[in-house]
N, C-alpha and C positions, 0 to 999 in steps of 0.2 A: 399708756404712754409708749410710743414707738421709738425704739432706738435706731439711730442712723449708723450704718456700718461705714467704716472707712473704705476708701477706694481699694486699698491693698487687700483687705479682708474679703471684699466682694470679689476681687480678682482671684484670690485663692480658692474661694468657693466654686467659681466658674471653672477653674483649673481642675479641681477634683471631679466635677461632672464630666469634663472632657476626657480625663484620664480613665474613666470607667469604660470608655468606648475605644480610645486610641491606644494601640499596643504595637510595639516594635519587635521585629525578629531579626535574626542575623541576615536574612536575605533582603528584608525591607525594614531597616531601622527607623526609629522615631527621631525626627528632627525637632528638638526641643529648643525654644527660644526664651531667653530671659533678658529683660531690659531694666537697667537701673539708671540713676541720674548721670552716672559717670561712664558707663560702658554698656555694650551690647554683647551678649554671649549666645553661642549656638553649640549644641552638642548632638551627635548622632549616637543614639542609645539602643542597645539590644536588651529589651526587657526580659527576654526568656533567660539569658545568661547573666543578667544584671551587670552589664559592662558598658562602658563608654567607648565607642569605637574611634570617634574623631571629635575634636573640639576646636573652637575658634572664638576669639574675643577681640574686641576693637583695640585693646591695649597692646596686643601683639603687633598691630600695624602702626602703633604710635599715635593713635587717635585718642583724644582726651575727653570727648563728650559723646553722649548718646543722642545722635541725630540721624537723619535720613542718610546722609553720606556715609557715616560709619556703619550703619546697618547694611547698606549696599556692599560695602567692602567686606564685611563679615560674611554675608551671604555668598559672595563670590569665593572667598577663602575656604569656607566649609565645603562648598561644592567642588572646588579643585582638589581638596584633600580626599573627599569621598570618591570622586571619579578616579583619582590616582590609586586609591585603595580597593577599587573594584566594585563600589556601590553606585548604582545608577538610579534606583527607585527608593523613595523614602515615604514615610507618613509624617505629615506636618502637624506639630503640636504647638499651638500658639500660646499655650500656658495661661489661658484666661484673658489675654489681652485682646482688644478689638482688632480685627483685620484691617488696619488702617495705619498710615504713617510709617514708622520704623519697621513694624512687623510685616507690613505689605511690601515695603521696598526690599527687605531681607529675603522674603520668599521669591519675589520676582527676580532678584539677582541670582539666587540659587538656581532657579529654573533656567535662566539664560546661560548659566555656566555649565549646565548639563544634567542637573538633577531632575527627576520626574516625580511629581506628586500632584 
């Protein structure tokens, strides 16, 4: 009998496979994205020193749902914080999510606001 995995467990397994490859440094931090039903989160992480350099979430902007518009706003906010802090180049970590919808719009907004990846 084959057990069916939940969507979240499958996503977490994909995320672990991605994290074996993607690694952030102080010069080129990892842009990690998390999406829940209520909010979109983004962090710039230095994996060498195990520190979070910058973070942004949709609740900071007063947005109450996890949708494409809130993802665009979070992408723009994290890029503005990063550029102001002197970071221009990042490694994108989609956290096991498909590059579609909220994740894609966050990435495109971050690129248009000045981040390179």
